[in-house]
N, C-alpha and C positions, 0 to 999 in steps of 0.2 A: 503493499499500500504506499502511495506517494504521500510525504508531509509537505505542506505548503507553508512556509513561514509568512506570516502577514503583520503588517503594522497595525497600530490602534485605529488609524483613520481607515484603513481597508477593512478591519473588522466591523467598525461602526457602519461603513457603506453596505456591508453584507446584510447587517441587521435592517437597514432602511430598504435595501432592495428586497429583502425577504418579505417585508411588510407590503411592498408594492405586489409582489408575486401572490400573496395571500388576500390581495384586494383591499386591504386596510388602508391604503394610501393610493394616490394617482401619482403619475409621473410628474404632473405639474406641481403636486405638493412636495414630492420627493426632491426636486431640484434645490430649493432654498435650504432644506435640511443638510444636503450634502454639499451646499455652497458651490453649485455648479449650474450652468444654464440648462434650460429644458432640453436642448439637443444633445448636451453632454450627458444628461441623466438618462436620455433615450439610448444612447450608445453604451453607457455603463450597464443598463439594465439587460440590453441585448447580449452583451457579452457574459453577464452574470447567469442568464437562462442557458446560454449555449454551453458554457465550460464550468458552471457550477462555482464552488468556493475558489477555484483556482483563478477564475476570471476576475477576481477582485485585486490580484497582485498586479502592481505596475509592471508594464512590459520591460522596463530597463533594469529591473532588479536582477543583480548578478552579473550584469555586463560591465565590461570595463569602460571607463570613461573615454571619451573621444579626445580629451585633453590630457590623458595620462602618458607619462613618459616612459619609453621602453625600459625594461628592468636592467639591461646592459648599460643603458646611459646612466641611470640612477647609480648603479654600482660604480661606474667610472668617476661620477662627480663626488661620491662619498670617498672614494680612494684618494682623490686630490685633497678634499677636506682632512682626511686622516694624516695625509703625508705633510701637508703645508700649515694646517690651521688647527691642530689638535694639541698643542704644546701644553706646558704647565700653566697652573692658575696664577703663578707669580708673574709680576710685571717685567717687561724686558723682552729680549729677542726670544722668539719661539713661544710667546705667550699665546693662550688658547683664546680663540675669538668665539662669540656667539653667532647664532645663525644670521642675523641681519647684517653684521659686518663681514661675515664669510661670503654672503651673497654678493655684497658690493665687491670684495675682491675677486671672487670668481669671474665676475663680469669684466673688471678692469685688468686683471692679470692673466686670465685664462680664456676670455671671451666666452663664457658660459653664462647664460642667463637664467637664473632660478630665483622664483620669489622666496623671500625670507621665510614666509610662513610654511611654504612646501618644504624648504630645507630644514626648518625646525622640526617638522613632523618626520623627515627622513632621519635626521640625526638622533631623534628620540627612539625611533625604531631600530637603528643601528646600535644603540647604546652608548652613543657619544654625548658627553656632557655638555651643557650649554655654557655657562658662564660661572662666576664666582659668587655671585649674589643670587640668593634663592628667596622667591616670594611665594606665599601659600596662604590660602584661607579665603574666606568669603569675598574680601574686597578684590581678589583676582578674578572673580567670577563675573561672566557677562549677565547673569541673572541674579540679582540682589537677594539676599535672603536664602539662597538655595545651599542647603548643607551638602547635598551630593557634590556639587562642583567643589565646594571647600575641601572635601576629603580627597577629590581627585587631584587638586593642585597640590595639596599636602604630600600625596604619595609621589607626585612627579619631583617634588622639591627633595624629598628624602632620597629618591633614586639617584638623582644628580649629585647630591651631596656624597653619597656612598660612592658613586662612580668616580668623583673627583679626588677621592682620598685612596684610590687603588694605585 
Protein backbone atom coordinates (compact mmCIF):
# COMPACT_ATOMS: atom_id res chain seq x y z
CA UNK A 1 0.00 0.00 0.00
CA UNK A 2 1.35 3.43 -0.97
CA UNK A 3 1.77 6.09 1.72
CA UNK A 4 1.23 9.69 0.70
CA UNK A 5 2.67 12.40 2.95
CA UNK A 6 0.56 15.54 2.95
CA UNK A 7 0.78 18.98 4.51
CA UNK A 8 -1.81 20.42 6.86
CA UNK A 9 -3.11 22.60 4.01
CA UNK A 10 -3.57 19.57 1.75
CA UNK A 11 -5.27 17.65 4.56
CA UNK A 12 -7.71 20.51 5.12
CA UNK A 13 -8.37 20.68 1.38
CA UNK A 14 -9.28 16.99 1.49
CA UNK A 15 -11.78 17.61 4.29
CA UNK A 16 -13.46 20.44 2.37
CA UNK A 17 -13.46 18.53 -0.93
CA UNK A 18 -14.90 15.51 0.88
CA UNK A 19 -17.78 17.69 2.05
CA UNK A 20 -18.34 18.75 -1.57
CA UNK A 21 -18.40 15.07 -2.58
CA UNK A 22 -21.01 14.29 0.08
CA UNK A 23 -23.16 17.22 -1.07
CA UNK A 24 -22.74 19.24 2.12
CA UNK A 25 -21.06 22.11 0.22
CA UNK A 26 -21.18 23.42 -3.32
CA UNK A 27 -18.02 24.19 -5.29
CA UNK A 28 -18.95 27.87 -5.12
CA UNK A 29 -19.00 27.71 -1.30
CA UNK A 30 -15.83 25.63 -1.23
CA UNK A 31 -13.66 28.22 -3.06
CA UNK A 32 -13.48 30.81 -0.25
CA UNK A 33 -12.89 28.06 2.34
CA UNK A 34 -9.90 26.85 0.34
CA UNK A 35 -8.85 30.43 -0.46
CA UNK A 36 -8.90 29.70 -4.19
CA UNK A 37 -11.00 30.85 -7.12
CA UNK A 38 -14.07 28.94 -8.32
CA UNK A 39 -12.10 27.68 -11.36
CA UNK A 40 -9.26 26.43 -9.18
CA UNK A 41 -11.76 24.77 -6.82
CA UNK A 42 -13.23 22.94 -9.83
CA UNK A 43 -9.76 21.74 -10.88
CA UNK A 44 -8.91 20.60 -7.34
CA UNK A 45 -12.19 18.76 -6.95
CA UNK A 46 -11.82 17.03 -10.33
CA UNK A 47 -8.34 15.81 -9.41
CA UNK A 48 -9.58 14.76 -5.95
CA UNK A 49 -12.38 12.70 -7.57
CA UNK A 50 -10.05 11.10 -10.13
CA UNK A 51 -7.05 10.32 -7.90
CA UNK A 52 -8.48 10.17 -4.39
CA UNK A 53 -6.33 11.29 -1.44
CA UNK A 54 -3.15 11.33 -3.56
CA UNK A 55 -4.75 14.05 -5.72
CA UNK A 56 -4.44 16.52 -2.84
CA UNK A 57 -0.63 16.49 -2.89
CA UNK A 58 0.99 19.29 -4.87
CA UNK A 59 2.59 18.13 -8.12
CA UNK A 60 5.97 19.66 -7.25
CA UNK A 61 6.44 17.61 -4.06
CA UNK A 62 9.61 15.57 -4.28
CA UNK A 63 10.98 17.34 -7.35
CA UNK A 64 14.34 19.08 -7.38
CA UNK A 65 14.06 22.85 -7.68
CA UNK A 66 14.74 24.38 -11.08
CA UNK A 67 17.15 26.75 -9.31
CA UNK A 68 19.08 24.01 -7.48
CA UNK A 69 22.82 23.81 -8.09
CA UNK A 70 24.36 20.55 -9.27
CA UNK A 71 25.79 18.47 -6.42
CA UNK A 72 29.25 18.46 -8.07
CA UNK A 73 29.26 22.27 -8.22
CA UNK A 74 28.13 22.49 -4.60
CA UNK A 75 30.94 20.16 -3.50
CA UNK A 76 33.49 22.16 -5.55
CA UNK A 77 32.38 25.39 -3.84
CA UNK A 78 32.51 23.79 -0.38
CA UNK A 79 36.01 22.52 -1.14
CA UNK A 80 37.10 26.11 -1.95
CA UNK A 81 35.54 27.23 1.35
CA UNK A 82 37.35 24.49 3.29
CA UNK A 83 40.66 25.27 1.62
CA UNK A 84 40.65 29.08 1.79
CA UNK A 85 38.15 30.27 4.43
CA UNK A 86 37.92 27.65 7.18
CA UNK A 87 40.79 28.97 9.34
CA UNK A 88 40.87 29.42 13.09
CA UNK A 89 38.57 31.62 15.12
CA UNK A 90 41.47 33.93 16.11
CA UNK A 91 41.99 37.19 14.24
CA UNK A 92 44.75 37.44 11.67
CA UNK A 93 45.89 35.50 8.59
CA UNK A 94 43.89 32.34 8.00
CA UNK A 95 40.96 33.61 10.04
CA UNK A 96 37.65 31.77 9.64
CA UNK A 97 35.02 33.70 7.68
CA UNK A 98 31.25 33.62 8.03
CA UNK A 99 29.03 32.73 5.05
CA UNK A 100 28.32 36.33 4.02
CA UNK A 101 31.99 37.29 3.80
CA UNK A 102 32.84 33.95 2.18
CA UNK A 103 30.20 34.64 -0.49
CA UNK A 104 31.81 38.01 -1.23
CA UNK A 105 35.29 36.48 -1.48
CA UNK A 106 34.07 33.61 -3.65
CA UNK A 107 32.76 36.16 -6.14
CA UNK A 108 35.78 38.48 -6.02
CA UNK A 109 38.56 35.88 -5.84
CA UNK A 110 37.11 32.84 -7.60
CA UNK A 111 34.36 34.23 -9.87
CA UNK A 112 31.71 32.07 -8.20
CA UNK A 113 28.45 33.76 -7.23
CA UNK A 114 26.55 32.09 -4.39
CA UNK A 115 24.04 33.88 -2.14
CA UNK A 116 25.16 34.12 1.48
CA UNK A 117 21.97 32.43 2.70
CA UNK A 118 22.57 29.46 0.40
CA UNK A 119 26.17 29.25 1.52
CA UNK A 120 25.05 29.36 5.17
CA UNK A 121 22.79 26.35 4.56
CA UNK A 122 25.49 24.44 2.69
CA UNK A 123 28.13 25.18 5.32
CA UNK A 124 25.76 24.10 8.08
CA UNK A 125 24.96 20.82 6.32
CA UNK A 126 28.68 20.22 5.70
CA UNK A 127 29.48 20.84 9.38
CA UNK A 128 31.53 23.99 8.75
CA UNK A 129 31.25 26.44 11.66
CA UNK A 130 30.07 29.93 10.81
CA UNK A 131 31.67 32.52 13.09
CA UNK A 132 33.05 33.29 16.54
CA UNK A 133 29.87 34.97 17.83
CA UNK A 134 26.81 32.84 18.58
CA UNK A 135 23.31 34.16 18.90
CA UNK A 136 20.40 32.01 19.97
CA UNK A 137 16.96 32.31 21.43
CA UNK A 138 13.62 33.86 20.69
CA UNK A 139 15.12 37.18 19.54
CA UNK A 140 16.74 35.35 16.59
CA UNK A 141 13.42 33.99 15.40
CA UNK A 142 11.45 35.55 12.58
CA UNK A 143 8.27 34.64 14.46
CA UNK A 144 8.20 36.50 17.77
CA UNK A 145 7.22 34.42 20.76
CA UNK A 146 7.77 31.03 19.15
CA UNK A 147 9.63 28.75 21.55
CA UNK A 148 10.27 26.12 18.86
CA UNK A 149 12.44 28.50 16.81
CA UNK A 150 14.25 29.59 19.97
CA UNK A 151 15.16 25.95 20.63
CA UNK A 152 16.30 25.46 17.04
CA UNK A 153 18.58 28.51 17.12
CA UNK A 154 20.01 27.32 20.44
CA UNK A 155 20.87 23.93 18.95
CA UNK A 156 22.53 25.61 15.95
CA UNK A 157 24.62 27.81 18.27
CA UNK A 158 25.69 24.85 20.43
CA UNK A 159 26.62 22.83 17.34
CA UNK A 160 28.71 25.73 16.02
CA UNK A 161 30.44 26.26 19.38
CA UNK A 162 31.34 22.58 19.66
CA UNK A 163 32.58 22.48 16.06
CA UNK A 164 34.78 25.54 16.63
CA UNK A 165 36.50 23.89 19.61
CA UNK A 166 37.51 20.78 17.66
